[in-house]
C-alpha positions as CSV (number, residue, x, y, z in Angstrom):
1,X,-40.1,12.5,5.5
2,X,-36.4,11.8,4.8
3,X,-34.7,10.2,1.8
4,X,-32.6,7.9,4.0
5,X,-32.1,7.1,7.7
6,X,-29.2,5.7,9.6
7,X,-30.1,3.1,12.1
8,X,-27.5,1.2,14.1
9,X,-24.8,2.0,11.6
10,X,-27.0,0.9,8.6
11,X,-28.3,3.4,6.1
12,X,-31.8,2.6,4.9
13,X,-33.8,4.4,2.2
14,X,-37.5,4.4,1.5
15,X,-37.3,1.5,-0.9
16,X,-34.7,-0.5,1.0
17,X,-32.4,-0.5,-2.0
18,X,-28.7,-1.1,-1.8
19,X,-27.6,2.2,-3.2
20,X,-27.5,4.1,0.2
21,X,-25.8,1.2,1.9
22,X,-23.1,0.9,-0.8
23,X,-22.3,4.6,-0.7
24,X,-22.0,4.4,3.1
25,X,-19.6,1.4,2.8
26,X,-17.6,3.2,0.1
27,X,-17.1,6.4,2.2
28,X,-16.3,4.4,5.4
29,X,-13.8,2.1,3.6
30,X,-12.0,5.1,2.1
31,X,-11.9,6.9,5.5
32,X,-10.4,3.8,7.1
33,X,-7.9,3.4,4.3
34,X,-6.8,7.0,4.6
35,X,-6.3,6.7,8.4
36,X,-4.4,3.4,8.1
37,X,-2.3,4.2,5.1
38,X,1.0,4.7,7.0
39,X,0.5,1.2,8.6
40,X,-0.8,-0.5,5.5
41,X,2.1,0.7,3.3
42,X,4.6,-1.3,5.3
43,X,2.4,-4.1,6.6
44,X,2.7,-7.7,5.4
45,X,0.1,-9.0,2.9
46,X,-1.4,-10.9,5.8
47,X,-1.6,-7.8,7.9
48,X,-3.4,-5.8,5.2
49,X,-5.9,-8.6,4.7
50,X,-6.5,-8.7,8.5
51,X,-7.2,-4.9,8.6
52,X,-9.7,-5.3,5.7
53,X,-11.5,-8.2,7.4
54,X,-11.7,-6.3,10.7
55,X,-12.7,-2.8,9.5
56,X,-14.3,-3.2,6.1
57,X,-15.8,-6.6,5.7
58,X,-18.2,-6.1,8.7
59,X,-19.6,-3.0,6.9
60,X,-21.2,-5.3,4.4
61,X,-23.4,-7.1,7.0
62,X,-26.4,-4.9,6.1
63,X,-25.8,-5.4,2.4
64,X,-25.9,-9.2,2.8
65,X,-29.4,-9.0,4.4
66,X,-30.7,-6.8,1.6
67,X,-28.9,-8.8,-1.1
68,X,-31.1,-11.8,-0.3
69,X,-34.3,-9.9,-1.3
70,X,-32.7,-7.9,-4.1
71,X,-34.2,-9.0,-7.5
72,X,-31.9,-7.0,-9.7
73,X,-28.7,-8.8,-10.9
74,X,-27.0,-5.4,-11.6
75,X,-27.3,-4.3,-8.0
76,X,-26.1,-7.6,-6.7
77,X,-23.1,-7.4,-8.9
78,X,-22.4,-3.8,-7.5
79,X,-22.1,-5.3,-4.0
80,X,-19.7,-8.0,-5.2
81,X,-17.7,-5.4,-7.1
82,X,-17.4,-3.1,-4.1
83,X,-16.4,-6.1,-1.9
84,X,-13.5,-6.9,-4.2
85,X,-12.6,-3.3,-4.9
86,X,-12.2,-2.4,-1.2
87,X,-10.1,-5.5,-0.7
88,X,-7.8,-4.7,-3.6
89,X,-7.4,-1.1,-2.2
90,X,-6.3,-2.3,1.2
91,X,-4.0,-4.9,-0.3
92,X,-2.4,-2.2,-2.7
93,X,-3.4,-4.4,-5.6
94,X,-4.1,-3.3,-9.2
95,X,-7.8,-3.0,-10.1
96,X,-6.9,-5.3,-13.2
97,X,-6.3,-8.3,-11.0
98,X,-8.5,-11.3,-12.1
99,X,-11.6,-11.9,-10.0
100,X,-10.8,-15.5,-9.4
101,X,-7.4,-14.6,-7.8
102,X,-9.0,-11.9,-5.6
103,X,-11.7,-14.3,-4.4
104,X,-8.9,-16.8,-3.5
105,X,-7.0,-14.2,-1.5
106,X,-10.2,-13.1,0.4
107,X,-11.1,-16.8,1.1
108,X,-14.7,-15.9,1.9
109,X,-17.6,-17.2,-0.2
110,X,-20.1,-14.3,-0.7
111,X,-23.0,-16.5,-1.4
112,X,-22.4,-18.6,1.8
113,X,-22.0,-15.3,3.7
114,X,-25.4,-14.0,2.4
115,X,-27.2,-17.3,3.3
116,X,-25.6,-17.5,6.8
117,X,-26.5,-13.8,7.7
118,X,-30.0,-14.2,6.5
119,X,-30.5,-17.5,8.4
120,X,-29.1,-15.8,11.6
121,X,-31.4,-12.8,11.1
122,X,-34.5,-15.0,10.7
123,X,-33.6,-17.0,13.8
124,X,-33.3,-13.8,15.8
125,X,-36.6,-12.5,14.6
126,X,-38.4,-15.7,15.4
127,X,-37.0,-15.8,18.9
128,X,-38.0,-12.1,19.5
129,X,-41.5,-12.7,18.1
130,X,-42.0,-15.7,20.4
131,X,-40.5,-13.8,23.4
132,X,-37.8,-16.5,23.7
133,X,-34.1,-16.2,24.6
134,X,-32.1,-16.2,21.4
135,X,-29.8,-19.1,20.9
136,X,-27.5,-19.0,17.9
137,X,-28.5,-21.4,15.2
138,X,-26.1,-24.1,14.1
139,X,-24.5,-22.6,11.0
140,X,-22.1,-24.8,9.1
141,X,-18.6,-23.4,9.5
142,X,-17.4,-22.7,6.0
143,X,-14.4,-20.6,7.0
144,X,-11.5,-21.2,4.7
145,X,-7.8,-21.1,5.7
146,X,-5.9,-17.9,5.3
147,X,-4.0,-18.4,2.0
148,X,-1.4,-15.6,2.8
149,X,-0.6,-16.2,6.4
150,X,2.7,-14.6,7.3
151,X,3.4,-13.6,3.7
152,X,5.3,-10.4,3.0
153,X,3.8,-7.6,0.9
154,X,6.3,-8.5,-1.9
155,X,3.6,-10.9,-3.0
156,X,1.3,-7.9,-3.8
157,X,4.1,-6.4,-5.9
158,X,4.6,-9.6,-7.8
159,X,0.9,-9.8,-8.6
160,X,0.8,-6.2,-9.7
161,X,3.8,-6.8,-12.0
162,X,1.8,-9.6,-13.6
163,X,-1.0,-7.1,-14.4
164,X,1.2,-4.5,-16.1
165,X,0.8,-3.7,-19.8
166,X,3.2,-5.5,-22.0
167,X,5.8,-2.9,-23.3
168,X,6.1,-4.9,-26.5
169,X,2.5,-5.7,-27.4
170,X,0.0,-2.9,-27.3
171,X,-3.1,-3.5,-25.2
172,X,-1.9,-6.8,-23.8
173,X,-1.4,-7.6,-20.1
174,X,2.0,-9.0,-19.0
175,X,0.4,-12.1,-17.4
176,X,2.0,-15.7,-17.4
177,X,-0.2,-16.8,-20.3
178,X,0.9,-13.9,-22.5
179,X,4.6,-14.3,-21.6
180,X,4.4,-18.0,-22.4
181,X,2.6,-18.1,-25.7
182,X,3.7,-14.8,-27.2
183,X,7.2,-14.2,-25.8
184,X,8.1,-17.8,-25.0
185,X,9.0,-16.9,-21.4
186,X,7.8,-19.2,-18.6
187,X,6.9,-17.9,-15.2
188,X,4.6,-19.2,-12.4
189,X,1.0,-18.1,-12.2
190,X,-0.1,-16.4,-9.0
191,X,-2.2,-19.4,-8.2
192,X,0.8,-21.8,-8.4
193,X,2.8,-19.3,-6.4
194,X,0.2,-19.4,-3.6
195,X,0.2,-23.2,-3.8
196,X,4.0,-23.2,-3.5
197,X,3.9,-20.9,-0.5
198,X,1.2,-23.0,1.2
199,X,3.2,-26.2,0.7
200,X,6.3,-24.5,2.0
201,X,4.5,-23.4,5.2
202,X,3.0,-26.8,5.7
203,X,6.3,-28.5,5.4
204,X,7.8,-26.1,7.9
205,X,5.0,-26.8,10.3
206,X,5.6,-30.5,10.0
207,X,9.3,-30.1,10.9
208,X,8.5,-27.8,13.8
209,X,5.8,-30.1,15.1
210,X,8.3,-32.9,15.6
211,X,10.1,-30.6,18.1
212,X,6.7,-29.8,19.7
213,X,7.0,-26.1,19.0
214,X,4.6,-23.9,17.1
215,X,6.3,-22.0,14.2
216,X,6.0,-18.2,14.4
217,X,5.0,-15.8,11.7
218,X,8.4,-14.1,11.8
219,X,10.1,-17.5,11.0
220,X,7.7,-18.1,8.0
221,X,8.4,-14.5,6.8
222,X,12.2,-15.0,7.0
223,X,11.8,-18.3,5.1
224,X,9.5,-16.9,2.3
225,X,10.9,-13.4,1.8
226,X,14.1,-14.4,-0.1
227,X,12.0,-16.6,-2.5
228,X,9.6,-13.8,-3.3
229,X,12.4,-11.2,-3.7
230,X,14.1,-13.5,-6.3
231,X,10.8,-13.9,-8.2
232,X,10.2,-10.2,-8.2
233,X,13.7,-9.5,-9.5
234,X,13.1,-12.1,-12.3
235,X,9.9,-10.3,-13.3
236,X,11.8,-6.9,-13.5
237,X,14.5,-8.5,-15.6
238,X,11.8,-9.9,-18.0
239,X,10.1,-6.5,-18.2
240,X,13.4,-4.7,-18.9
241,X,14.4,-7.2,-21.6
242,X,11.0,-6.7,-23.4
243,X,11.6,-2.9,-23.3
244,X,15.0,-3.3,-24.9
245,X,13.7,-5.4,-27.8
């Protein structure tokens, strides 16, 4: 008898709980982050997200299967928390970033992912039981567009600055809401910043399409980088001015 058993990369325990699976994901994600750190440190925000989706997100496949049958809300929330935590680590984002913003950057609905994985597993089991050739079931494609395509890692620095502690107000976060209603300083929220970058990329694509040429990532980066650098410098000036008051 063993407490847990690793089968095809999935760690199973005697009660089929999520604890062993989550610990395996945590160790594997930390190992991948350590090995990729030199690359991730200088990679674009888009590149960091791609590495997380390729090397960490697939580790959760076993968790989605068990999550469907998991009755405890606490354990379900542990999966969602680890999902977001590993993403923030690969993106070099502060752990204080709002959940809504993290979910928007990931652009994957966890509930849809759970349902799709379970539907696929059921179809495979039925085909195997009936000795039939498995044909992938028609799963509705709910894939969302990449919200940070060709965006430099300066975006991560801007988001981190908006999660710093206010040097003037003890225990308060230096987010756009606090700056506006407490210090009367207006800055764009991360959500509006993402919308602006999306619209900028869309307008650039429309101009290039007229010339029948696809716009490259390097062109988008060269167009977006000066804008983000200016916004980061503005945030630093605001922080310094609050320190001097």
